[in-house]
C-alpha positions, 0 to 999 in steps of 0.5 A: 633847435628850439633856440634857432626856431624861436627868433624866426617865429617871433619875426614871422609873427611880428612882421607877418612874413609868411602872410606877406609871402616873404622870408627873413633872408629875403627881407635882410637882403632887401634891407641891404640893397635899400641901404646901399641905394640910399647910403650916399646921404652919409656923404651928401647930407653932411656936405650940404649941412656944412654949407649951412654952417653946421660943424661937419663931424656933428652933421655926419653924426646927426644925419646917420643917427637920424636915418638909423633911428627913424628907419628902425621906428618905421620898421617896428611901428609902421612895419613897412619896408621904407628907409628914412633919412634927411631928405634931398631937396629940403636939405638944399632949401635949408642950407642954400636958401634959408641959411644962404640967401636969407642969411639966417643962423642954422640954429634958427633954421633948425627951430623952423624945422622943429615947428614944422615937425610939430605942425606936421604931427598935428596935421597927421593926428587930426587927419587934416594932412591927407585932406590937404594932399587930396585937395591938390591936383595930381598934375601940380603934385607931379610939378612939385616933385619935378621942380624940386628935382631941378632945384637939386640939380642946380644946387649940384651943378653950382656947388661943383663949379659947373655953373658959376655966377655971371654979372652979364647973364646971372649964371654961366658955364664954369671952367671945365678945365678945372680938375674939380669941374671935370671930375664932377662932369665925369661923375655924372657920366659914371653914375649914369652908366651905373644906373643904366646897368641897374647897379643897386649902389650906383650913387654911392659907387659913383661918389667913391670913384670920383673921390678916389680919382681926385686923390690920385690927381692931387685935388683932395687929401689922400688918407694917411692912416687907418684912422682916416677910414675907420674909428671906434670913437664914434663921431659926436653930434654934441655941437648940433644936438638941441641947438635949435633956436625955436624962439628965434624962429618965432621972433622972425615970423618965418611963416613962408619957411615953416610953411615950405618945410611942412608942405614939402614934407607933406607931399614928399612922404606920401608920394614916396610911400605910394611909390614904394607900395606900387613897386612892392605890389602891397597896395590893394585894389582900392589904393589902400596901404596897410599901416599908412597912418602909422607911417605918416605918424612916424614921418611926423615924429622923425621931423621933430627928431631931425631938428633935435639932432641937428639936421634937416627934415627926415623923409621916406626915401624913394630908394626903398623901391630897390628893396621892394623890387627885391622882394622886401615886404615888411618892416624888417627891411627898414629895421635892417636899413637902420641897423646898417646906418648904425654900423656905418658910424664906425666908418664916419671918418670916411665922410671927411674924405669925400669932397663936394665935387664928388657928391654933386653928381649924386644931386644931379642924378637924383634930380633926373629921377625926380624930373621924370614926373614931368611926363605925367603932367597934362600940358595940353590943358593950359589951366593946369599946364601953366601953373605946373610950368610956373611951379617947376621953373620958379623953384630953381630960378628964384632959388626957392622951393616956396616960391615955386609952390606959391606961383603954381598954386596962385596961378592955378586958382586964378586960371581956373576961376577966370576960365569958369572952372572955379567950382572945381577947386577944393576949399582947402586949395583956396586956403593954401593959396591964400596962405601963399598970397599972405606969405608973398605980401609979408616977405616983399 
């Protein structure tokens, strides 16, 4: 009997289960639900990294290992029920803008990711990070999330062929009669219905349904052996591990790219942490979240680990709110998520069977979830409405999250000053805006 009680006693003491009104069973269940909700990254992430030039097997392994280790670290160190993995939005910026539009090698992009992680760590240790976040108006924070949502949606529609290039109008509708395009559109509807029905693993199920339909229609490869589904030989990340080129990143002088990685990570993590805390009702009346400093430190170290492993920046996942709504309150949830990611390494071959048109609907639906933040913006006040609008539209239209930041921040400071409200702008906001102006000048 003592052997059974001891482990539970340890978990109770370490994670504070009784104090937070939860149990081991509840935490494990919440961890499973959170994993199912965010496991789509196993398929979506490697496909995006593959577009950057990273070998697919290495990308699969790097994404899974990074998600596993960072989630476990979040659970054991910060003791919060927040799962982590390479972030949506920042991975698209990494692959399609830095490596695609700018044409930089993925090794250099990893170098930028590493440098931004170090900057992120220094900002966290010095508590400068929170000061920067506090300096940005809430409306602009919501605009940032909304803009990234539109950017992700555009990437999903483009990668699936729903939107294609046009010499006359720059972009236009693709051929909906193309089976891949039709399946992508069907995937959006299926995933949307699953989300409406509150199916916890809606994104993952939607991906798998479209992939299977594609096999039946002969659009993509049909698995022939058990080895196509499962393998005891774990995927290797040797082709991406420690391949970051920090020297090249510094030689290029990629201030705007490193700055974008840092800023996106800055707002994404704190926003997700607050959102999950609200969903789980473990934020106190003063807005304080227990161990928030440890959570931010874990995020920072995770960003550095991402570059070392060979993938884009890790971030806290808003899907963690699924587990919080199910009663998850402690780091045991995150540890469970990390353990399940490790287990998924055995099923890594399955990721090779999932085509881009099957993962595109997940990008679109995640974009929808992020765009909901637009309702929190006060467009009646044009001094904030115009900067917020520019932040949102310039991200997808310039194919650059960084440009959206820049246009939004610069226009905000300009309009506030010209309308006689310049004193309301916090000093750090001026500093960030000045950095964007320098960045635009240097990159024109």
